[in-house]
N, C-alpha and C positions, 0 to 999 in steps of 0.2 A: 501641542507643544512638547518638544523633546530636547533634553540637554545633550549637547555635543561633548563626547568624552575623548574623542581622538580625531585629529585632522591629518590625513596622509600628506607627507611632504610633496609627493609627486602629483597630487590631485588639484583640480581647478579651485576647490574651496580655499586651499592654502594661499594661492596667488590672488584670490579675491578678498583676502583679509579676514576670512572666517577663522575664529580661534577656539581652542578647547575651552569649555565653560560657557560659550555662547549657547543660545537656545534657538531652535528652528520653530518659528511660529506658523508660517504659511508657505505654500508652494503655489505660485501663480495666483496669489490673492486668496487662495482657499486655505482654511484652517488645516494645519497638519494633523492627520489622524493616526497614521501608523506607517509601517515600512512599505506598504503598498504605494503610498504617495511618493516616497523617496525613490522607489524602483521605477515608478512611472516617469518622474522627473529625469532620472538618469537616462531614460530612453529617448528623451527629446534633445534636439540640437540647441535649442534656446529655451531658457526658463528663468523665472525670477523667484528668489528666496527672500522671505521676510525674516530677518535675524534680530534677536535682542541680545545685546552684550551684557557683561557682568554688572555694568552700572545701570542697566535698565534702558539704555538708549536703543531705539528701534530703527533699523535701516533696511532698505531693499537692495539686494545684491543680484545683478544680472550675470547669468552664466551662459557662455557661448562655447560650444564645442567646435574646434577647428579640424578635428579628425575623429575617426571611430575609436581611436585609442585613448582619447581624453576621458577622464572620469572625475566625479566630484570628490570622492575620498573622505566621507564622513562616517563616524561611528557614534551611536547614541547610547544613552542609558536605557534601563529597562522600560521606561515609559513609552518608548517607540515600538516595543514588541507587540505582536498581535496577541491580544488577550482573547482566547477562544470564546466564541458565542456558544452557549450551551443548547443542547437539543431540548425542544419542548414537546417532543412526541413521546409516546409510550408504546413503542413497537412490540408486537407480540413475540418477536424473535430476538430482541436486543441482547447481544452477547454480554454487555456490561452487567445487565441484570442477572446473568447466569454465572457470574464470577463468585468463587468462594470468598469468605471473609479473610482478612489478615494480609492481603496483598498490598503492594505499594500504592499510595494514594492516587498517583497519576493514572493508574489503570482504570480507576472508577470514573474518570472524567468522560462525559458524553458531549462531544463537540459536534456542532452542526453549523459550520462557519464557511461561508463562500470564499473567504480569504485563504483559509487553509486548504480549500479545494484547489485553488490556483497554485499556491506555493508548495504544497506537500502532496497533492493528489488524494486528499481525503474526500470520501463521498459525502454528499449532503442530500437532504430530502427537499430543500427549497421551501419548506413550510414556514420558515421564519424570515424569508426574503422580503424586504420592503421594496417599494418602487425606487427609492434612492439607491438601494443596493444594486438593483438591476441596471439602473442608469450608470452607476459607477463601473460595473462589469463591462458594459458595452463601451463606455467612453474610454476606459483604460485598456480595453481589449484584453481582458483577463481570460486567456485561452491557452490550453484547453481547461474545461471545467469537468467535474465528475459528479454525476447525479445518481442517487439511489431512487430508481423509478418504482420498481417492484410490481406495479400494475398501472396501466393507463385508464382502466375502469376506476373512476373516482370513488365509487362506493366500496369496491374491494380495497383500494389503496388506503382509504381512511380507516378501514378495519385493521389492515396490517400495521399501520402507523399508530393505531390507538388514539386517533384524533377525536376529541370530544369538544362540544361547543361549536362555535362558528367554523365552517369549513374553510381551509386555506385555498388559495388560488389553485385551480387545476394545473397539474404538472405539465400537461401538454401546452397550456397557454404560456407558461414560463419558458419552456423549451423552444416553442415556436418563436417567441419574441427574441430570445437569445440567438438562435441559429440564423434567423433572418438578418440579424445584425453582424453575422460573420463569426460568432463564437462557436468554437468546436467543442463538442461534448462527448465524453465517454459515459456510458450508462451501465447500471447493473440491476439485476433482478435476483433477490434472495427467494428461492423457490420453496414455498410451503405447500405440501401436498393437500389437495382438496380446497385450496383457497385461491392461489394465483397461478396454478398450472393449467394444463389442457388448453381449452379454448380461450381462457383469460390470457394465458401466455401468448398464444397465437395472435390475439388482438393487440397485445402490447408490442410485439415484434413488428407487426404491420403498421401500427400507429407511429412508432418511432422511425421506421424506414420512410414513412410519408413525409417526414420533416426534411429529408434530403441528406446530402453528403456530410453536412456539418454534425450530424449524429455519427460520430466516427466509429463507435463500437458499442456492442451490448454483450455483457457477460451474464450468463445464467448460472447461478451458484446454488447448490443445495443448502438448505437451512442447516445450521450447526446447533446442536443441542448438547449442553453439558449435563452432568449429574446433579446440578444445583438449581433446579427449577421449582423449588417449593413455593407455592403461592402464585405461580405464574400461569398464564393461559396454557391450556392443553395443546400441545403440538406433537407431531411425530416426524421421524425421518422418512425420506423417500424409500420405497421398496426398490429392490433391484429392477423389477419390471417397470416401475414408474420412472426411474432414472433412465432406463433404456428407451422408453417411449419419448421422454423429453429430448434425449439426444437425437432420435429420429426426426422429431419435429424441427429442432433447431438446425440440424444439418440440411433438412429440406429447404428451410428459409435461407440458409447460407447459400445454397445453390440458386435459389430463386432471386435473391437480392444481390448476388455477387460479393459474398463475404459479409462483414459487418457484425453478425451475431455468432456467438460461440458459447459452448458449455465449458465450464471449468474442468480441469483435470480430475478434480474430486468427483465430479458427476460420472466421468468415464470409469473411475475406479469403483464407484458404488454400483455401476451397471455391470461390472466385470468385463469391460471392453477395453481394447487397446486405444491409447490416445492417438491423435493424428501426427503426421510428420511435421517438421518445423515449417515447411513451406506453406502449410495450411493456415498458419496464424498471422501471415502478413508481417506487419511491423511490431507485433507483440504489444499492442496498445493496452492489453489487459493483463500483462504479466504479473502485476502486483495482486491481482485477483486469482492467481493460480491458473490462468488460461494460457496454455502452451508452455508452462514452466518445465515440464518433463521433456518435451520435444526439444526445447531450446537447450537444456542442459546436456542431453545426449548428443545433439549436434555440435555443441561447443567442445565436449570431451573428445569426440572423434577428430575434430579439427586440431585441437591442442596436441593430440597424440602424434600428429604428423611431424611436429617439431620437438617432441619430447625425446629424452635419452632412449637409445635402442633397447637397453636392458635395465630392468629393475627387479631385484631379488629381495622381496620384503614380505612381511605379513602385516596387513592393516585391518583394523576393525572399524566398521561404520556403525555409529549409533544413530538411530532414526526413529521417527514415529511409525506406527504400523502402516500408514498410507505410503510411506517412503520406500517400502520394500520393493514395490513394482519398479520404480524409477532406478533404485540402486542395483536391482538385479540386471537391468539393461545396461547400466553404466559399468557394472562389474564385468559383464560379458565383453564390452568394448575394450576395457582396460586389459583383460587377460588375453585377448586376441593379439594385442601389441606386446604385452609383457608376460610371456609364458610362465615365468617362475613366480609371478605375483600371487600371493595367497590373500584372499579376502573373506572376512567374517562379517556378516551383517546381523546386528542386534536390534530388532524392533522392540520398542518400549511401549508396553500397555499403559494407557493414561489413567492411573488411579486418582490423580490429583483433580482433574476436571471431569472425569467420567469416561467409561470405556467406549462410548460412541465418538469421542474426540480422538482422531487418529493422525492429525497433521503434525509434522515435525516441529513447527513453530510454537506449539503449545506443550511440548515435552518439558518436564521439570527435572532438575538435578536430583531431587528426592526420589522420584520414580526410577531414574537411572541407577542410583546407588542401591535402592532396595532390590532391584531386579538383577543387577550385575555384580553385587558385592562378593559373590562366591566364584566369579569367573577368574581363571588364572590368565593374566595378560603378560606373563613373564616372557613368552616367546613372540609377543606382538611388538612390532617396531613402532607403529603409530596407531593411536586411537583418534578418530576424526568425528567431529560433530559439525552440523551446519550452523552458520552464524545466526540464523533466524531463531535459534534456541535462546540466544542471549539478548539482553537489553541493548538497544542501539548505542554504539560508542562506549560500551561498558562490558564487563565480564560477569554479569549477574543473571541468573535464571529467573523465571517468573515466580518461583517460590522463595526468592531471596537468597538462595545458596549461590556462592561464588564458584567460578571455574576452578580456582585454587583448591577449594574445599572438595570439589568433585575429583580432582586429580589425587588428592590425599586419600580419598576413600577408595579409589580404584587402584592406587599404587602405581600410576603411570601418567606421564604427561599427556594432556589432551590437546590436539591441534584443532583449530577452528578454521573452517573453509567457507568462503562465501558460496552461495548457490550459483556458481559460475564454473563452467567446464574447465577453463584455463587455470583458474585458481585451484580447483580440485586436483587436476593433473600435476601441477607444480608442487602442491602440498604433499602428495604421495611420493613424487620423484625426489624431492629435495628435503622433505621433512620440515618445511617452514610455513 
């Protein structure tokens, strides 16, 4: 049950007599659980809502769409929001367990919720899926879904997930049931050397491919370890040689199976190898996992430059994580080929906050930027740029709680924020916006 807080004037709900303050009890006779039910109803041409008005009277309202442009037009209070189901695993490599103390509370939430997998692209392990959950996914066609597989060898997988007690349903059984019902699934493996690499990884790739085309993609990502692992299981990073061997295996499987499996950009950087060109990554299904991100950015920059001003005479400073130097070096080369008078300074930030093995830009904090750049003279710099991934989504706060305004004050210069998007980056440099 959820209270209705707004009824759009142009929606079908308004013409059906539904009012602000009414409560939605059921959809097609089923108890209303969350916004997934609402979204599913919106996708149907006909459905029945059970509504309770302010006086407690209950009635059924039939909704019929006459065109694809018709919509229901309801907004609800917080009771309709998806309240994340928490993870019950104890993964050896859990990044939340490796966070330092004192960060904002939401960063310590461990979600493992199939609804967030569908709505937000969050990866789930599937260990807490019930039969009713699976039936709902299939009936509502919640696709694509995102699964953290890590290994199809169940003994290895249970070790990685830290599962104790009764073993959960084998991940291959869950994936088989979903894919046979037409659900498309993106998968990932967080690679821990000596545990799920080598032959275990090869088996995982082959097992997933055996499920057919509805396993859309597999991202193989190197384990990330911070400097805050006190009391946690002993793990290590991949060596350069191990990363390179993993790339060789995954690329061989890519050729054998016609795409589908990819190593993340970070794996290539750890191996000291160049990433592939944009065409290699197809539709970039794993872009949020850092698969093809560099190639996509470079391709977008080159395309955007075709429509950019012919001349830009500026000095810009890029602030990035240490892993971003490779990508920005290639971006800078493309920019300077177009804009001969453009001067670019790249400032890689060592991650003292999380630990020096953490090199991605999305985990750079303002405190580290300030400590490492406070002596730099930016008086001749036109623009300082940071990527949007350094900030909280829809906000201007870094992971350490320092605001963008505080960073600007410390550096004595306005800091521009660019999405990790070639067109946005080119426009930000050209127009300073």
